[in-house]
C-alpha positions in Angstrom: 0.0 0.0 0.0 1.4 3.4 -0.9 0.5 7.0 -1.1 0.9 9.1 -4.1 3.2 12.0 -3.5 1.6 15.3 -4.5 3.7 18.2 -5.9 2.5 21.6 -6.8 4.1 23.7 -9.6 5.6 26.0 -6.9 7.1 23.0 -5.1 8.7 21.7 -8.3 10.2 25.1 -9.1 11.6 25.6 -5.6 13.0 22.0 -5.6 14.8 22.7 -8.9 16.2 25.9 -7.4 17.5 24.1 -4.4 19.1 21.3 -6.4 20.7 23.8 -8.7 22.1 25.8 -5.8 20.2 29.0 -6.7 18.4 29.0 -3.3 20.4 28.2 -0.2 18.4 27.1 2.9 19.5 27.9 6.5 20.2 25.0 8.9 16.9 25.4 10.7 14.9 25.0 7.5 17.0 22.0 6.5 16.4 20.4 9.9 12.6 21.1 9.7 12.6 19.5 6.2 14.5 16.5 7.5 11.9 16.1 10.3 9.1 16.3 7.7 10.7 13.6 5.6 11.0 11.4 8.7 7.3 11.8 9.5 6.3 11.0 6.0 8.4 7.8 6.1 6.8 6.9 9.5 3.3 7.3 7.9 4.3 5.1 5.0 5.6 2.4 7.4 2.3 2.5 9.3 0.4 2.0 6.0 2.8 -0.8 5.0 2.1 -2.5 8.3 -1.6 -3.0 7.3 -0.4 -5.9 5.2 0.3 -7.8 8.4 -3.4 -7.4 9.5 -2.9 -5.6 12.8 -5.6 -5.5 15.4 -8.3 -2.8 15.5 -6.8 -1.3 18.7 -3.3 -1.0 17.1 -4.8 0.6 13.9 -6.7 3.1 16.0 -3.6 4.0 18.0 -1.7 4.7 14.7 -4.6 6.7 13.4 -4.6 8.9 16.5 -0.8 9.4 16.0 -1.3 10.5 12.4 -4.2 12.8 13.4 -1.8 14.6 15.7 0.4 15.3 12.6 -2.7 16.6 10.8 -3.4 19.1 13.6 0.3 20.1 13.7 0.6 20.7 10.0 -2.8 22.4 9.8 -1.5 25.0 12.3 1.9 25.1 10.6 0.5 25.9 7.1 -1.7 28.7 8.6 1.2 30.2 10.3 3.5 30.0 7.3 0.8 31.5 5.1 0.6 34.5 7.4 4.4 34.9 7.4 4.4 34.8 3.6 1.7 37.5 3.4 3.7 39.7 5.8 6.9 39.2 3.8 4.9 40.1 0.6 3.7 43.3 2.3 7.3 44.2 3.4 8.6 43.6 -0.1 6.0 45.9 -1.5 6.9 48.6 1.0 10.6 48.4 0.2 10.0 48.5 -3.5 7.9 51.6 -3.1 10.1 53.5 -0.7 13.7 52.4 -1.1 14.0 52.6 -4.9 17.0 50.9 -6.4 19.8 52.1 -4.1 22.3 49.7 -2.6 20.6 49.4 0.8 17.2 48.9 -0.7 18.5 46.2 -3.1 20.1 44.3 -0.1 16.9 44.4 1.9 14.9 43.4 -1.1 17.2 40.4 -1.8 17.1 39.3 1.8 13.4 39.4 2.0 13.0 37.6 -1.3 15.3 34.8 -0.2 13.3 34.5 3.1 10.0 34.5 1.2 11.3 31.7 -1.0 12.3 29.7 2.0 8.9 30.2 3.6 7.2 29.2 0.4 9.2 26.0 0.3 8.3 25.3 3.9 4.6 25.8 3.0 4.9 23.3 0.1 6.4 20.7 2.4 3.9 21.3 5.1 1.0 21.0 2.7 2.5 17.9 1.2 2.8 16.2 4.6 -0.7 17.4 5.6 -2.3 15.8 2.5 -0.2 12.6 3.0 -1.5 12.3 6.6 -5.1 12.9 5.5 -4.8 10.2 2.9 -3.4 7.9 5.5 -6.2 8.5 8.0 -8.8 7.7 5.2 -7.0 4.4 4.5 -6.9 3.5 8.2 -10.6 4.3 8.6 -11.4 1.9 5.8 -9.2 -0.8 7.3 -10.7 -0.4 10.8 -14.2 -0.6 9.4 -13.4 -3.7 7.4 -11.5 -5.4 10.3 -14.4 -4.7 12.7 -16.9 -6.2 10.3 -14.6 -9.2 9.9 -14.2 -9.7 13.7 -18.0 -9.4 14.2 -18.8 -12.1 11.6 -16.0 -14.6 12.4 -15.6 -14.3 16.2 -15.9 -17.3 18.6 -19.7 -17.4 18.2 -20.3 -16.3 14.6 -23.1 -13.8 14.0 -25.0 -16.2 11.7 -24.9 -18.9 14.3 -26.2 -16.6 17.0 -29.1 -15.5 14.8 -30.2 -19.1 14.2 -29.7 -20.4 17.8 -32.8 -18.6 19.0 -34.9 -20.4 16.4 -33.6 -23.9 17.1 -33.4 -23.8 20.9 -36.6 -25.0 22.6 -38.0 -22.8 25.5 -36.8 -23.7 28.9 -40.3 -24.2 30.3 -41.5 -26.3 27.4 -42.1 -29.4 29.6 -44.2 -27.3 32.0 -46.2 -25.9 29.2 -46.9 -29.2 27.6 -47.6 -31.0 30.9 -50.3 -28.6 32.1 -53.1 -29.6 29.7 -52.6 -33.2 30.8 -53.2 -32.3 34.4 -56.4 -30.3 33.6 -57.7 -33.2 31.5 -57.2 -35.7 34.4 -59.0 -33.4 36.9 -62.0 -33.1 34.6 -62.2 -36.9 34.3 -62.1 -37.3 38.0 -64.9 -34.8 38.6 -67.0 -36.5 35.9 -66.6 -39.9 37.6 -67.6 -38.5 41.0 -70.7 -36.8 39.6 -71.9 -40.1 38.0 -71.7 -41.9 41.3 -74.5 -39.6 42.7 -76.9 -40.3 39.9 
């Protein structure tokens, strides 16, 4: 079982820039990207483990773990988007006020590089978010199928439980069948006594 890796046009462009050396990332960004890669690998290992038919409890634990990643990267994408918007506003302000002098050019270059780095972080965060969402959907389907299987093929199968009630006789059957005989004997006795007085 595998997940399709999704790339956006922006992600492909930035990836090419990094490979070519046009964009250089700081160590903090590289460390964050490495952590993202490790989480994606962890998610893939969880999905690969479904081939071993894990228990429902184990699958639910892994699902809860991945849901934690969804919450984390949902917040992260929102935060990075705000940072990119702020950098865009700052770039617009520098372009309007500084002109093309040396100081303005340096500030502009620095902000552009930072904005590119944030855009790359956003691409990576969105990629992992979508990967985690796909994984949760697959785990949901597995859990549902496994619960149905456990219900149908447990120690007392569901089909057997449904037919046992029809086949089993009632516990008080002997008492129910014996009572008419007692009433019949009593009536015969009363009839015999009545005949003696005529």
